[in-house]
N, C-alpha and C positions, 0 to 999 in steps of 0.2 A: 257706397258698396267701398267697402276698404279690408285687404287681407290682413286677417287675425295668424292665431297660432297654426302652425301644421298645414299650412296651405288652404285654410277654410276662409272662405268669406263673408264677412258680415255686412248684411243687408241694412236698407234703413232704420230697421227696428232691434239691429243687433241680434237677430237671429242667424244661428250658423249653416254655413250650407257649402258643399264640396267646391273647389277651384272650379269656376267656368271655362271651359275651352273655347267659347264663342266670344267671352268676355276679353280673354287673353289673344282673340284674333282681333278683335276692336281696337285693343290698346297696342296691338304690332308687337306683343309677346311671342306669339306663335305664327307660325307658316300658313298659309293659305291663298287659292288662287283667286284672287278680287277680280271681278267681273265690272262692279260698280256699288261705289260711295259715295253720301252725301252726310249732311249735319244729321241726318236721323237715323239712319238707316246703313248696311252692308250687306251685299251679295257675294257670294262666293261660289266656287265648285264644290260640291260633296266629295268628301275624301273616298266615301263608300258608295258608287252611284249604282243605280237601279240602271239606267242606259248613260252613256256620255252625253255630258251637258247639263246633268242633273244637279241642280243650284238650289241654294238655299239663301232666302232674306231674313235678315235676322236686326232688329232693331238694336240700334247701340247702347238704349237703356237695359238694365235686366229685367227682364220680367218672367216668369216661368210660363205662365198661362194667358190665352187669348182671354180670359174673364178679368185677369188682373191689370192688362195694359189698357191705358185711356183711348177714348175714342181717337185723338186727333194724331195716336200711334198707330192705329190699327187703318186709319185712313192715308197715313203715309206707305205703310205697307202696301194696302189695297193698289194704289198709286203705282208702286215699282211693279209688283205682281202684273200691271198689265202689259208695261214697256220690257219687262225683263223677259214675261213668256214670247212676246213675238220676237226679241231677240233670240232667243235660247231655240225657237222653232225655225226660223231663218238660219240661223248658224250652224243646227246640226240638223237640217232638212228633214226634219221630223214632220209630219202630218197632223199631229196634234200634241195637246199639251194637258198634264195631269197636275192640278194644284191641291196641295195636300198640306194640312197642319195636324198633327199629333198634341194632343193635351194628357199629360198624366201618364195613362195608359199607353205604352211602346213609344212614350218619347223620352229618346236615349240620352240627350243633350236638354238637359233642363234651363233652360233659356227659350224661351219663345221665337220660334221660327218657320216658314213656311218652306216648302219645296217644292219647286218647279222642276218637272219631271217630263222631256220629251217622248213622245208616244207614237207608234206607227202601227197601223191596224196589221195584225198578224205576229205582233211583238211578243205574243204568250205571254204577257205580264198580265196578271187578274187583283184587280183591287174592289174592294175589301177581298183579303182571302179564305175568310171564314164562311160558315154558309150563311145562305140569305134565310130572312123569316118571312111568314106570312100570318097578315094579320087576319081575325074575325072581325066583321064591321062591328061589333061591339066592343071589342079591346082598340081597335082603332079608334073609337069614338073616348072610350077611359083614356086611352096615351095622351091624344089631342088635348081633353079638356084639363088634364092635370099640365100640360105645357103651357098651355095658355095662361092657368093661374099662375104657374111659376112666373110667366113674363110679366102680368099685369102685378106681382108682387115685389119682381127687381126692378120694374120701370117706376114703381110709385115709392121707392126707399132711395 
């Protein structure tokens, strides 16, 4: 990835994308309150937290979605989620943790990242915020079969 004209980043295939704030944090060009860093990932406090202690875990290599990241990157993130969740929970005195990853829709920064959000009973946070749906048994079986078919296609490619 390299910087092109007008603060655009050129990815490996030469496509342009807007400059990435998370890449700038990784490169120490932008300020962040870093709580953990290793050769693969960096974790820092969210600047607009749902609750205090809300932490983001970000791979150092730029991927937009979980679907494009290699298995090894996702395994590294999953390892970090485990111990960083425990640390956030203990540091904030929270009763629980919510782990969230947005992809494309509602993803404000287009660099793969996982939210570790401390939670407490009665904290009045509701996620997901939208209405919950109900399936008919027929529709549930239809969606189940479509997903299974897509999984088979993806795993066989």
